[in-house]
C-alpha positions, 0 to 999 in steps of 0.5 A: 173523121179521116184520119190520113195521117194513120196511112199515110196520105194527108192532102191538103186542104183539110176537111172540114172536121180539121178545121176549127176558128176561135171565137176569141172575142168579148164581142157576142155579136162579132162572133155571130157574125163571124160563125155566120160567114165561116160555118159553111167552111169549118166543122168547129167554132172554139168557145174560150175564157174571154167569151164564155166569161162574158156571155156564157151560155148565149155564146155557146148558142152561137155555136149550137145554133150553127150545126157546128161542132162546139170546143168550150176552151176553158182549161179547167184546172183543179181538185178532181171533184171540181174538174168532174163537175166542171166537164158535166156542166160542159157536157150539158151544154153540148160541148163536144171538146173540153181542155183540162190542164195536164198539170192537174195530174192523173187523178185530175185527168181520169176525173174528167174522162169519167165525166164526159159524154158520148161524143165528146173529147177530154183533151189536155192542154200541155204547154201554152204556145206563148212559152219559150225561151226565158218564160219557159225557163222560170216555169221548168228550169233545166228543160225544154218545151218538147220534153215537158210536152212529151211527158204530159202527153203520156200521162194524157195517155196513161190518165185516158184523155182522149188527147192533148193540145200542143204548139205546132213545134211538137206535133211530129213527135207527139204523132209517133208515141200516141196511140192511134186515134188520140187526138192531137189539137193545134193553136199557134198556127200563123200564116208566112207574113202573119204577126205571131203576137202573143205566140211564141212556138208557131207553125204554119196550119199546113205543116201541123196538119202534115205532121199529124194535127187532128184539129187546126185551130185558127185564131186572129190571122183569120178573125181579125182580119177585114175579110175573115173568109179570104183570110180563111181561103189564104190559109186553104190554099197553103199561102 
């Protein structure tokens, strides 16, 4: 993938490999329709907990049959042995990107890294984009999201993970503290006028990409639109 943030030239719109659509639906046929119309326009599809818990391998096959890359977003968080097994299973499903929680600690992250397959990335989830304000303070009293994301990003680097998941608001700071090639995955993206829903720390796709994001995860703004293709085109136009 072109990495223009390393040489200073980041044009918009981004390449296909920087775009991912989140299939966060329990409806397998609906996911299949989204994949059919959006596959020519993005490089990745994300299968998360809702779709995977209901349809498992069938959901995976919808993405794999499209020829696009599979992002399996299960946010694994368990003891190292269980995480090693989960990542091995995801590897066998053909996932190219798998999420684990940074809160699991260094040994858990290292177990995930040791079990990944060729061409597969392990990315550590930092602070959920739904957490801010009082909700964040109940979990991390006396801290702010930026400092927690920074600390867990450092932990992910030390453990050998390939990247982190973080909100649009922390991308620029994270890019400045990680080594070249470290993969920044950014959900919580909204266009001007879009409903934030349950997301608290949001930003625009164009700004996140300019700040150094590697993978822009586009969800409800595209998938719940009456015309998902037109909605995606509006994102790529920067509006």
